[in-house]
PDB file of N, CA, C and O in Angstrom:
ATOM      1  N   MET A   1     -10.245  -3.566  -3.424  1.00  0.00           N
ATOM      2  CA  MET A   1      -9.493  -4.231  -4.482  1.00  0.00           C
ATOM      3  C   MET A   1      -8.253  -4.873  -3.879  1.00  0.00           C
ATOM      4  O   MET A   1      -7.595  -4.280  -3.024  1.00  0.00           O
ATOM      5  N   ASN A   2      -7.941  -6.063  -4.316  1.00  0.00           N
ATOM      6  CA  ASN A   2      -6.816  -6.829  -3.785  1.00  0.00           C
ATOM      7  C   ASN A   2      -5.529  -6.472  -4.528  1.00  0.00           C
ATOM      8  O   ASN A   2      -5.094  -7.217  -5.407  1.00  0.00           O
ATOM      9  N   ILE A   3      -4.926  -5.349  -4.183  1.00  0.00           N
ATOM     10  CA  ILE A   3      -3.678  -4.923  -4.818  1.00  0.00           C
ATOM     11  C   ILE A   3      -2.527  -5.637  -4.125  1.00  0.00           C
ATOM     12  O   ILE A   3      -2.373  -5.542  -2.907  1.00  0.00           O
ATOM     13  N   GLN A   4      -1.719  -6.353  -4.902  1.00  0.00           N
ATOM     14  CA  GLN A   4      -0.566  -7.071  -4.385  1.00  0.00           C
ATOM     15  C   GLN A   4       0.672  -6.182  -4.470  1.00  0.00           C
ATOM     16  O   GLN A   4       0.765  -5.328  -5.351  1.00  0.00           O
ATOM     17  N   ILE A   5       1.612  -6.382  -3.564  1.00  0.00           N
ATOM     18  CA  ILE A   5       2.851  -5.619  -3.561  1.00  0.00           C
ATOM     19  C   ILE A   5       3.988  -6.546  -3.941  1.00  0.00           C
ATOM     20  O   ILE A   5       4.109  -7.644  -3.397  1.00  0.00           O
ATOM     21  N   GLY A   6       4.824  -6.105  -4.877  1.00  0.00           N
ATOM     22  CA  GLY A   6       5.990  -6.884  -5.280  1.00  0.00           C
ATOM     23  C   GLY A   6       7.250  -6.102  -4.958  1.00  0.00           C
ATOM     24  O   GLY A   6       7.315  -4.892  -5.175  1.00  0.00           O
ATOM     25  N   ILE A   7       8.245  -6.797  -4.441  1.00  0.00           N
ATOM     26  CA  ILE A   7       9.529  -6.166  -4.116  1.00  0.00           C
ATOM     27  C   ILE A   7      10.656  -7.024  -4.674  1.00  0.00           C
ATOM     28  O   ILE A   7      10.470  -8.204  -4.970  1.00  0.00           O
ATOM     29  N   ASP A   8      11.831  -6.410  -4.815  1.00  0.00           N
ATOM     30  CA  ASP A   8      13.004  -7.194  -5.187  1.00  0.00           C
ATOM     31  C   ASP A   8      14.082  -6.963  -4.145  1.00  0.00           C
ATOM     32  O   ASP A   8      13.813  -6.362  -3.105  1.00  0.00           O
ATOM     33  N   ASP A   9      15.290  -7.426  -4.401  1.00  0.00           N
ATOM     34  CA  ASP A   9      16.333  -7.309  -3.381  1.00  0.00           C
ATOM     35  C   ASP A   9      17.122  -6.011  -3.493  1.00  0.00           C
ATOM     36  O   ASP A   9      18.189  -5.889  -2.891  1.00  0.00           O
ATOM     37  N   THR A  10      16.622  -5.044  -4.246  1.00  0.00           N
ATOM     38  CA  THR A  10      17.249  -3.714  -4.276  1.00  0.00           C
ATOM     39  C   THR A  10      16.273  -2.734  -3.630  1.00  0.00           C
ATOM     40  O   THR A  10      15.802  -2.967  -2.517  1.00  0.00           O
ATOM     41  N   ASP A  11      15.972  -1.653  -4.317  1.00  0.00           N
ATOM     42  CA  ASP A  11      15.077  -0.643  -3.742  1.00  0.00           C
ATOM     43  C   ASP A  11      13.778  -0.501  -4.528  1.00  0.00           C
ATOM     44  O   ASP A  11      13.127   0.542  -4.461  1.00  0.00           O
ATOM     45  N   HIS A  12      13.393  -1.534  -5.270  1.00  0.00           N
ATOM     46  CA  HIS A  12      12.206  -1.459  -6.121  1.00  0.00           C
ATOM     47  C   HIS A  12      10.966  -2.025  -5.433  1.00  0.00           C
ATOM     48  O   HIS A  12      11.035  -2.973  -4.651  1.00  0.00           O
ATOM     49  N   ILE A  13       9.831  -1.407  -5.755  1.00  0.00           N
ATOM     50  CA  ILE A  13       8.534  -1.880  -5.291  1.00  0.00           C
ATOM     51  C   ILE A  13       7.551  -1.639  -6.428  1.00  0.00           C
ATOM     52  O   ILE A  13       7.647  -0.635  -7.134  1.00  0.00           O
ATOM     53  N   ALA A  14       6.607  -2.554  -6.607  1.00  0.00           N
ATOM     54  CA  ALA A  14       5.583  -2.396  -7.640  1.00  0.00           C
ATOM     55  C   ALA A  14       4.263  -2.901  -7.081  1.00  0.00           C
ATOM     56  O   ALA A  14       4.234  -3.698  -6.143  1.00  0.00           O
ATOM     57  N   PHE A  15       3.180  -2.429  -7.666  1.00  0.00           N
ATOM     58  CA  PHE A  15       1.844  -2.837  -7.273  1.00  0.00           C
ATOM     59  C   PHE A  15       1.237  -3.644  -8.415  1.00  0.00           C
ATOM     60  O   PHE A  15       1.338  -3.253  -9.578  1.00  0.00           O
ATOM     61  N   PHE A  16       0.602  -4.776  -8.081  1.00  0.00           N
ATOM     62  CA  PHE A  16       0.054  -5.688  -9.075  1.00  0.00           C
ATOM     63  C   PHE A  16      -1.442  -5.850  -8.865  1.00  0.00           C
ATOM     64  O   PHE A  16      -1.918  -5.910  -7.731  1.00  0.00           O
ATOM     65  N   CYS A  17      -2.178  -5.919  -9.965  1.00  0.00           N
ATOM     66  CA  CYS A  17      -3.616  -6.173  -9.927  1.00  0.00           C
ATOM     67  C   CYS A  17      -3.840  -7.576  -9.366  1.00  0.00           C
ATOM     68  O   CYS A  17      -3.245  -8.537  -9.853  1.00  0.00           O
ATOM     69  N   GLY A  18      -4.679  -7.700  -8.360  1.00  0.00           N
ATOM     70  CA  GLY A  18      -4.982  -9.004  -7.775  1.00  0.00           C
ATOM     71  C   GLY A  18      -5.784  -9.895  -8.706  1.00  0.00           C
ATOM     72  O   GLY A  18      -5.843 -11.108  -8.504  1.00  0.00           O
ATOM     73  N   GLN A  19      -6.402  -9.308  -9.725  1.00  0.00           N
ATOM     74  CA  GLN A  19      -7.231 -10.064 -10.658  1.00  0.00           C
ATOM     75  C   GLN A  19      -6.405 -10.660 -11.800  1.00  0.00           C
ATOM     76  O   GLN A  19      -6.564 -11.835 -12.132  1.00  0.00           O
ATOM     77  N   CYS A  20      -5.511  -9.842 -12.411  1.00  0.00           N
ATOM     78  CA  CYS A  20      -4.789 -10.327 -13.595  1.00  0.00           C
ATOM     79  C   CYS A  20      -3.267 -10.303 -13.441  1.00  0.00           C
ATOM     80  O   CYS A  20      -2.551 -10.733 -14.345  1.00  0.00           O
ATOM     81  N   LYS A  21      -2.769  -9.810 -12.316  1.00  0.00           N
ATOM     82  CA  LYS A  21      -1.329  -9.735 -12.007  1.00  0.00           C
ATOM     83  C   LYS A  21      -0.562  -8.721 -12.856  1.00  0.00           C
ATOM     84  O   LYS A  21       0.669  -8.738 -12.857  1.00  0.00           O
ATOM     85  N   SER A  22      -1.261  -7.836 -13.581  1.00  0.00           N
ATOM     86  CA  SER A  22      -0.581  -6.772 -14.339  1.00  0.00           C
ATOM     87  C   SER A  22       0.005  -5.752 -13.372  1.00  0.00           C
ATOM     88  O   SER A  22      -0.546  -5.518 -12.296  1.00  0.00           O
ATOM     89  N   VAL A  23       1.124  -5.149 -13.759  1.00  0.00           N
ATOM     90  CA  VAL A  23       1.692  -4.066 -12.956  1.00  0.00           C
ATOM     91  C   VAL A  23       0.754  -2.865 -13.071  1.00  0.00           C
ATOM     92  O   VAL A  23       0.392  -2.454 -14.174  1.00  0.00           O
ATOM     93  N   MET A  24       0.369  -2.312 -11.937  1.00  0.00           N
ATOM     94  CA  MET A  24      -0.565  -1.193 -11.920  1.00  0.00           C
ATOM     95  C   MET A  24       0.171   0.129 -12.083  1.00  0.00           C
ATOM     96  O   MET A  24       1.334   0.255 -11.699  1.00  0.00           O
ATOM     97  N   LYS A  25      -0.506   1.098 -12.646  1.00  0.00           N
ATOM     98  CA  LYS A  25       0.038   2.434 -12.816  1.00  0.00           C
ATOM     99  C   LYS A  25      -0.300   3.264 -11.575  1.00  0.00           C
ATOM    100  O   LYS A  25      -1.455   3.320 -11.153  1.00  0.00           O
ATOM    101  N   VAL A  26       0.715   3.904 -10.999  1.00  0.00           N
ATOM    102  CA  VAL A  26       0.468   4.814  -9.881  1.00  0.00           C
ATOM    103  C   VAL A  26      -0.057   6.113 -10.479  1.00  0.00           C
ATOM    104  O   VAL A  26       0.633   6.771 -11.258  1.00  0.00           O
ATOM    105  N   THR A  27      -1.281   6.477 -10.109  1.00  0.00           N
ATOM    106  CA  THR A  27      -1.921   7.650 -10.689  1.00  0.00           C
ATOM    107  C   THR A  27      -1.838   8.876  -9.792  1.00  0.00           C
ATOM    108  O   THR A  27      -1.969  10.005 -10.265  1.00  0.00           O
ATOM    109  N   LYS A  28      -1.620   8.656  -8.491  1.00  0.00           N
ATOM    110  CA  LYS A  28      -1.584   9.785  -7.567  1.00  0.00           C
ATOM    111  C   LYS A  28      -1.074   9.320  -6.217  1.00  0.00           C
ATOM    112  O   LYS A  28      -1.307   8.176  -5.827  1.00  0.00           O
ATOM    113  N   THR A  29      -0.390  10.181  -5.509  1.00  0.00           N
ATOM    114  CA  THR A  29      -0.026   9.929  -4.115  1.00  0.00           C
ATOM    115  C   THR A  29      -0.437  11.137  -3.301  1.00  0.00           C
ATOM    116  O   THR A  29      -0.384  12.267  -3.786  1.00  0.00           O
ATOM    117  N   GLU A  30      -0.845  10.904  -2.072  1.00  0.00           N
ATOM    118  CA  GLU A  30      -1.179  12.007  -1.179  1.00  0.00           C
ATOM    119  C   GLU A  30      -0.860  11.600   0.246  1.00  0.00           C
ATOM    120  O   GLU A  30      -1.048  10.444   0.625  1.00  0.00           O
ATOM    121  N   THR A  31      -0.385  12.535   1.025  1.00  0.00           N
ATOM    122  CA  THR A  31      -0.006  12.285   2.410  1.00  0.00           C
ATOM    123  C   THR A  31      -0.789  13.204   3.325  1.00  0.00           C
ATOM    124  O   THR A  31      -0.913  14.402   3.072  1.00  0.00           O
ATOM    125  N   HIS A  32      -1.323  12.617   4.405  1.00  0.00           N
ATOM    126  CA  HIS A  32      -2.080  13.382   5.394  1.00  0.00           C
ATOM    127  C   HIS A  32      -1.650  12.955   6.783  1.00  0.00           C
ATOM    128  O   HIS A  32      -1.122  11.858   6.967  1.00  0.00           O
ATOM    129  N   LYS A  33      -1.872  13.810   7.749  1.00  0.00           N
ATOM    130  CA  LYS A  33      -1.629  13.470   9.139  1.00  0.00           C
ATOM    131  C   LYS A  33      -2.882  12.765   9.669  1.00  0.00           C
ATOM    132  O   LYS A  33      -3.993  13.282   9.549  1.00  0.00           O
ATOM    133  N   VAL A  34      -2.689  11.581  10.256  1.00  0.00           N
ATOM    134  CA  VAL A  34      -3.807  10.791  10.769  1.00  0.00           C
ATOM    135  C   VAL A  34      -3.498  10.308  12.185  1.00  0.00           C
ATOM    136  O   VAL A  34      -2.350  10.338  12.627  1.00  0.00           O
ATOM    137  N   CYS A  35      -4.525   9.871  12.878  1.00  0.00           N
ATOM    138  CA  CYS A  35      -4.351   9.315  14.221  1.00  0.00           C
ATOM    139  C   CYS A  35      -3.800   7.894  14.085  1.00  0.00           C
ATOM    140  O   CYS A  35      -4.429   7.044  13.455  1.00  0.00           O
ATOM    141  N   VAL A  36      -2.639   7.636  14.667  1.00  0.00           N
ATOM    142  CA  VAL A  36      -2.035   6.304  14.599  1.00  0.00           C
ATOM    143  C   VAL A  36      -2.221   5.516  15.892  1.00  0.00           C
ATOM    144  O   VAL A  36      -1.945   4.317  15.932  1.00  0.00           O
ATOM    145  N   ASN A  37      -2.686   6.179  16.947  1.00  0.00           N
ATOM    146  CA  ASN A  37      -2.926   5.491  18.214  1.00  0.00           C
ATOM    147  C   ASN A  37      -4.114   6.155  18.899  1.00  0.00           C
ATOM    148  O   ASN A  37      -3.998   7.266  19.415  1.00  0.00           O
ATOM    149  N   THR A  38      -5.264   5.467  18.904  1.00  0.00           N
ATOM    150  CA  THR A  38      -6.463   6.057  19.488  1.00  0.00           C
ATOM    151  C   THR A  38      -6.379   6.194  21.003  1.00  0.00           C
ATOM    152  O   THR A  38      -7.056   7.044  21.583  1.00  0.00           O
ATOM    153  N   THR A  39      -5.559   5.370  21.652  1.00  0.00           N
ATOM    154  CA  THR A  39      -5.412   5.450  23.099  1.00  0.00           C
ATOM    155  C   THR A  39      -4.663   6.707  23.521  1.00  0.00           C
ATOM    156  O   THR A  39      -5.087   7.413  24.436  1.00  0.00           O
ATOM    157  N   THR A  40      -3.545   6.983  22.849  1.00  0.00           N
ATOM    158  CA  THR A  40      -2.727   8.150  23.209  1.00  0.00           C
ATOM    159  C   THR A  40      -3.099   9.394  22.413  1.00  0.00           C
ATOM    160  O   THR A  40      -2.733  10.510  22.783  1.00  0.00           O
ATOM    161  N   GLY A  41      -3.838   9.191  21.301  1.00  0.00           N
ATOM    162  CA  GLY A  41      -4.180  10.318  20.438  1.00  0.00           C
ATOM    163  C   GLY A  41      -3.024  10.768  19.561  1.00  0.00           C
ATOM    164  O   GLY A  41      -3.075  11.848  18.973  1.00  0.00           O
ATOM    165  N   LYS A  42      -1.968   9.940  19.466  1.00  0.00           N
ATOM    166  CA  LYS A  42      -0.801  10.311  18.671  1.00  0.00           C
ATOM    167  C   LYS A  42      -1.144  10.335  17.180  1.00  0.00           C
ATOM    168  O   LYS A  42      -1.832   9.452  16.668  1.00  0.00           O
ATOM    169  N   HIS A  43      -0.654  11.351  16.509  1.00  0.00           N
ATOM    170  CA  HIS A  43      -0.854  11.500  15.066  1.00  0.00           C
ATOM    171  C   HIS A  43       0.482  11.417  14.343  1.00  0.00           C
ATOM    172  O   HIS A  43       1.513  11.826  14.877  1.00  0.00           O
ATOM    173  N   ASP A  44       0.461  10.895  13.148  1.00  0.00           N
ATOM    174  CA  ASP A  44       1.635  10.875  12.278  1.00  0.00           C
ATOM    175  C   ASP A  44       1.143  10.791  10.842  1.00  0.00           C
ATOM    176  O   ASP A  44      -0.063  10.747  10.597  1.00  0.00           O
ATOM    177  N   LYS A  45       2.068  10.769   9.895  1.00  0.00           N
ATOM    178  CA  LYS A  45       1.710  10.800   8.485  1.00  0.00           C
ATOM    179  C   LYS A  45       1.308   9.435   7.939  1.00  0.00           C
ATOM    180  O   LYS A  45       1.792   8.396   8.389  1.00  0.00           O
ATOM    181  N   CYS A  46       0.410   9.466   6.959  1.00  0.00           N
ATOM    182  CA  CYS A  46      -0.024   8.292   6.222  1.00  0.00           C
ATOM    183  C   CYS A  46      -0.062   8.693   4.751  1.00  0.00           C
ATOM    184  O   CYS A  46      -0.620   9.734   4.403  1.00  0.00           O
ATOM    185  N   THR A  47       0.525   7.879   3.896  1.00  0.00           N
ATOM    186  CA  THR A  47       0.544   8.158   2.464  1.00  0.00           C
ATOM    187  C   THR A  47      -0.336   7.157   1.728  1.00  0.00           C
ATOM    188  O   THR A  47      -0.194   5.946   1.895  1.00  0.00           O
ATOM    189  N   TRP A  48      -1.251   7.683   0.908  1.00  0.00           N
ATOM    190  CA  TRP A  48      -2.112   6.877   0.057  1.00  0.00           C
ATOM    191  C   TRP A  48      -1.497   6.839  -1.331  1.00  0.00           C
ATOM    192  O   TRP A  48      -1.154   7.881  -1.889  1.00  0.00           O
ATOM    193  N   ILE A  49      -1.355   5.634  -1.895  1.00  0.00           N
ATOM    194  CA  ILE A  49      -0.848   5.478  -3.253  1.00  0.00           C
ATOM    195  C   ILE A  49      -1.997   4.936  -4.092  1.00  0.00           C
ATOM    196  O   ILE A  49      -2.410   3.787  -3.934  1.00  0.00           O
ATOM    197  N   HIS A  50      -2.503   5.771  -4.979  1.00  0.00           N
ATOM    198  CA  HIS A  50      -3.627   5.416  -5.839  1.00  0.00           C
ATOM    199  C   HIS A  50      -3.096   4.720  -7.086  1.00  0.00           C
ATOM    200  O   HIS A  50      -2.166   5.214  -7.723  1.00  0.00           O
ATOM    201  N   CYS A  51      -3.683   3.571  -7.442  1.00  0.00           N
ATOM    202  CA  CYS A  51      -3.217   2.750  -8.563  1.00  0.00           C
ATOM    203  C   CYS A  51      -4.372   2.423  -9.501  1.00  0.00           C
ATOM    204  O   CYS A  51      -5.539   2.432  -9.108  1.00  0.00           O
ATOM    205  N   GLN A  52      -4.014   2.131 -10.764  1.00  0.00           N
ATOM    206  CA  GLN A  52      -5.002   1.721 -11.748  1.00  0.00           C
ATOM    207  C   GLN A  52      -4.447   0.575 -12.586  1.00  0.00           C
ATOM    208  O   GLN A  52      -3.297   0.613 -13.022  1.00  0.00           O
ATOM    209  N   CYS A  53      -5.277  -0.446 -12.807  1.00  0.00           N
ATOM    210  CA  CYS A  53      -4.877  -1.589 -13.629  1.00  0.00           C
ATOM    211  C   CYS A  53      -4.972  -1.201 -15.105  1.00  0.00           C
ATOM    212  O   CYS A  53      -6.014  -0.715 -15.544  1.00  0.00           O
ATOM    213  N   PRO A  54      -3.899  -1.408 -15.877  1.00  0.00           N
ATOM    214  CA  PRO A  54      -3.931  -1.057 -17.295  1.00  0.00           C
ATOM    215  C   PRO A  54      -4.832  -1.991 -18.115  1.00  0.00           C
ATOM    216  O   PRO A  54      -5.267  -1.626 -19.207  1.00  0.00           O
ATOM    217  N   THR A  55      -5.109  -3.177 -17.604  1.00  0.00           N
ATOM    218  CA  THR A  55      -5.933  -4.153 -18.310  1.00  0.00           C
ATOM    219  C   THR A  55      -7.424  -3.947 -18.036  1.00  0.00           C
ATOM    220  O   THR A  55      -8.228  -3.870 -18.965  1.00  0.00           O
ATOM    221  N   HIS A  56      -7.780  -3.858 -16.764  1.00  0.00           N
ATOM    222  CA  HIS A  56      -9.185  -3.776 -16.379  1.00  0.00           C
ATOM    223  C   HIS A  56      -9.664  -2.352 -16.108  1.00  0.00           C
ATOM    224  O   HIS A  56     -10.866  -2.086 -16.128  1.00  0.00           O
ATOM    225  N   GLY A  57      -8.740  -1.448 -15.860  1.00  0.00           N
ATOM    226  CA  GLY A  57      -9.129  -0.092 -15.484  1.00  0.00           C
ATOM    227  C   GLY A  57      -9.530   0.006 -14.024  1.00  0.00           C
ATOM    228  O   GLY A  57      -9.946   1.068 -13.561  1.00  0.00           O
ATOM    229  N   ASN A  58      -9.406  -1.117 -13.282  1.00  0.00           N
ATOM    230  CA  ASN A  58      -9.743  -1.105 -11.855  1.00  0.00           C
ATOM    231  C   ASN A  58      -8.877  -0.089 -11.122  1.00  0.00           C
ATOM    232  O   ASN A  58      -7.694   0.073 -11.422  1.00  0.00           O
ATOM    233  N   VAL A  59      -9.477   0.578 -10.173  1.00  0.00           N
ATOM    234  CA  VAL A  59      -8.767   1.578  -9.393  1.00  0.00           C
ATOM    235  C   VAL A  59      -8.795   1.177  -7.928  1.00  0.00           C
ATOM    236  O   VAL A  59      -9.816   0.697  -7.434  1.00  0.00           O
ATOM    237  N   GLY A  60      -7.679   1.371  -7.228  1.00  0.00           N
ATOM    238  CA  GLY A  60      -7.602   1.076  -5.805  1.00  0.00           C
ATOM    239  C   GLY A  60      -6.421   1.808  -5.208  1.00  0.00           C
ATOM    240  O   GLY A  60      -5.773   2.605  -5.886  1.00  0.00           O
ATOM    241  N   TRP A  61      -6.135   1.544  -3.940  1.00  0.00           N
ATOM    242  CA  TRP A  61      -5.009   2.213  -3.302  1.00  0.00           C
ATOM    243  C   TRP A  61      -4.403   1.342  -2.216  1.00  0.00           C
ATOM    244  O   TRP A  61      -5.011   0.392  -1.724  1.00  0.00           O
ATOM    245  N   ARG A  62      -3.200   1.702  -1.870  1.00  0.00           N
ATOM    246  CA  ARG A  62      -2.482   1.149  -0.725  1.00  0.00           C
ATOM    247  C   ARG A  62      -2.063   2.317   0.146  1.00  0.00           C
ATOM    248  O   ARG A  62      -1.805   3.417  -0.344  1.00  0.00           O
ATOM    249  N   LYS A  63      -1.999   2.060   1.460  1.00  0.00           N
ATOM    250  CA  LYS A  63      -1.608   3.109   2.404  1.00  0.00           C
ATOM    251  C   LYS A  63      -0.325   2.704   3.112  1.00  0.00           C
ATOM    252  O   LYS A  63      -0.094   1.527   3.389  1.00  0.00           O
ATOM    253  N   PHE A  64       0.497   3.691   3.397  1.00  0.00           N
ATOM    254  CA  PHE A  64       1.698   3.492   4.196  1.00  0.00           C
ATOM    255  C   PHE A  64       1.618   4.395   5.416  1.00  0.00           C
ATOM    256  O   PHE A  64       1.551   5.617   5.286  1.00  0.00           O
ATOM    257  N   TYR A  65       1.626   3.793   6.607  1.00  0.00           N
ATOM    258  CA  TYR A  65       1.674   4.557   7.846  1.00  0.00           C
ATOM    259  C   TYR A  65       3.134   4.724   8.219  1.00  0.00           C
ATOM    260  O   TYR A  65       3.873   3.741   8.279  1.00  0.00           O
ATOM    261  N   TRP A  66       3.557   5.943   8.468  1.00  0.00           N
ATOM    262  CA  TRP A  66       4.962   6.210   8.752  1.00  0.00           C
ATOM    263  C   TRP A  66       5.325   5.811  10.171  1.00  0.00           C
ATOM    264  O   TRP A  66       6.493   5.541  10.451  1.00  0.00           O
ATOM    265  N   THR A  67       4.360   5.766  11.068  1.00  0.00           N
ATOM    266  CA  THR A  67       4.587   5.285  12.428  1.00  0.00           C
ATOM    267  C   THR A  67       3.685   4.084  12.655  1.00  0.00           C
ATOM    268  O   THR A  67       2.486   4.152  12.385  1.00  0.00           O
ATOM    269  N   VAL A  68       4.235   3.006  13.138  1.00  0.00           N
ATOM    270  CA  VAL A  68       3.443   1.827  13.457  1.00  0.00           C
ATOM    271  C   VAL A  68       3.683   1.525  14.931  1.00  0.00           C
ATOM    272  O   VAL A  68       4.787   1.142  15.320  1.00  0.00           O
ATOM    273  N   GLU A  69       2.653   1.698  15.746  1.00  0.00           N
ATOM    274  CA  GLU A  69       2.798   1.490  17.177  1.00  0.00           C
ATOM    275  C   GLU A  69       2.167   0.168  17.597  1.00  0.00           C
ATOM    276  O   GLU A  69       1.008  -0.098  17.279  1.00  0.00           O
ATOM    277  N   ASN A  70       2.914  -0.646  18.300  1.00  0.00           N
ATOM    278  CA  ASN A  70       2.418  -1.902  18.878  1.00  0.00           C
ATOM    279  C   ASN A  70       1.793  -2.830  17.843  1.00  0.00           C
ATOM    280  O   ASN A  70       0.886  -3.595  18.173  1.00  0.00           O
ATOM    281  N   GLY A  71       2.258  -2.777  16.607  1.00  0.00           N
ATOM    282  CA  GLY A  71       1.709  -3.648  15.577  1.00  0.00           C
ATOM    283  C   GLY A  71       0.261  -3.348  15.228  1.00  0.00           C
ATOM    284  O   GLY A  71      -0.439  -4.201  14.684  1.00  0.00           O
ATOM    285  N   GLY A  72      -0.190  -2.136  15.540  1.00  0.00           N
ATOM    286  CA  GLY A  72      -1.574  -1.763  15.280  1.00  0.00           C
ATOM    287  C   GLY A  72      -1.927  -1.775  13.806  1.00  0.00           C
ATOM    288  O   GLY A  72      -3.092  -1.952  13.451  1.00  0.00           O
ATOM    289  N   TYR A  73      -0.950  -1.591  12.953  1.00  0.00           N
ATOM    290  CA  TYR A  73      -1.151  -1.637  11.516  1.00  0.00           C
ATOM    291  C   TYR A  73      -0.178  -2.656  10.938  1.00  0.00           C
ATOM    292  O   TYR A  73       0.801  -3.025  11.586  1.00  0.00           O
ATOM    293  N   CYS A  74      -0.439  -3.094   9.758  1.00  0.00           N
ATOM    294  CA  CYS A  74       0.480  -3.953   8.993  1.00  0.00           C
ATOM    295  C   CYS A  74       0.809  -5.251   9.712  1.00  0.00           C
ATOM    296  O   CYS A  74       1.981  -5.603   9.847  1.00  0.00           O
ATOM    297  N   ARG A  75      -0.196  -5.957  10.169  1.00  0.00           N
ATOM    298  CA  ARG A  75       0.034  -7.229  10.852  1.00  0.00           C
ATOM    299  C   ARG A  75       0.365  -8.352   9.880  1.00  0.00           C
ATOM    300  O   ARG A  75       0.980  -9.345  10.269  1.00  0.00           O
ATOM    301  N   HIS A  76      -0.036  -8.207   8.614  1.00  0.00           N
ATOM    302  CA  HIS A  76       0.189  -9.259   7.622  1.00  0.00           C
ATOM    303  C   HIS A  76       1.359  -8.881   6.734  1.00  0.00           C
ATOM    304  O   HIS A  76       1.436  -7.753   6.245  1.00  0.00           O
ATOM    305  N   LYS A  77       2.252  -9.801   6.527  1.00  0.00           N
ATOM    306  CA  LYS A  77       3.430  -9.553   5.687  1.00  0.00           C
ATOM    307  C   LYS A  77       3.290 -10.293   4.373  1.00  0.00           C
ATOM    308  O   LYS A  77       2.642 -11.337   4.299  1.00  0.00           O
ATOM    309  N   THR A  78       3.904  -9.741   3.335  1.00  0.00           N
ATOM    310  CA  THR A  78       3.885 -10.349   2.009  1.00  0.00           C
ATOM    311  C   THR A  78       5.091 -11.270   1.877  1.00  0.00           C
ATOM    312  O   THR A  78       6.221 -10.862   2.144  1.00  0.00           O
ATOM    313  N   TYR A  79       4.849 -12.505   1.468  1.00  0.00           N
ATOM    314  CA  TYR A  79       5.929 -13.465   1.283  1.00  0.00           C
ATOM    315  C   TYR A  79       5.836 -14.049  -0.115  1.00  0.00           C
ATOM    316  O   TYR A  79       4.742 -14.162  -0.669  1.00  0.00           O
ATOM    317  N   GLY A  80       6.956 -14.416  -0.683  1.00  0.00           N
ATOM    318  CA  GLY A  80       6.965 -15.085  -1.968  1.00  0.00           C
ATOM    319  C   GLY A  80       6.727 -14.145  -3.138  1.00  0.00           C
ATOM    320  O   GLY A  80       6.672 -12.925  -2.978  1.00  0.00           O
ATOM    321  N   GLU A  81       6.588 -14.728  -4.298  1.00  0.00           N
ATOM    322  CA  GLU A  81       6.415 -13.947  -5.521  1.00  0.00           C
ATOM    323  C   GLU A  81       4.942 -13.766  -5.843  1.00  0.00           C
ATOM    324  O   GLU A  81       4.111 -14.604  -5.495  1.00  0.00           O
ATOM    325  N   VAL A  82       4.632 -12.678  -6.503  1.00  0.00           N
ATOM    326  CA  VAL A  82       3.262 -12.362  -6.850  1.00  0.00           C
ATOM    327  C   VAL A  82       2.805 -13.112  -8.091  1.00  0.00           C
ATOM    328  O   VAL A  82       1.704 -13.662  -8.118  1.00  0.00           O
ATOM    329  N   ALA A  83       3.644 -13.136  -9.116  1.00  0.00           N
ATOM    330  CA  ALA A  83       3.234 -13.694 -10.421  1.00  0.00           C
ATOM    331  C   ALA A  83       3.137 -15.196 -10.423  1.00  0.00           C
ATOM    332  O   ALA A  83       2.805 -15.792 -11.448  1.00  0.00           O
TER     333      ALA A  83
END
């Protein structure tokens, strides 16, 4: 699912349905230790944020890796407004 991320110039973040642009409801978060570098075997935390669209009922998630080594994750940045 194409969940969009919206931010403002303070400390707010929201998740938007890629289909209808509605703000999604965060239904659950969970954090686990995962391998962040297969070469070194280094592990660190990753948080999954589970979301649901109030309009369509679509369910999806976004992940946040707490350690990003050598740009291995998050190569694409969000620019501009979602709506």
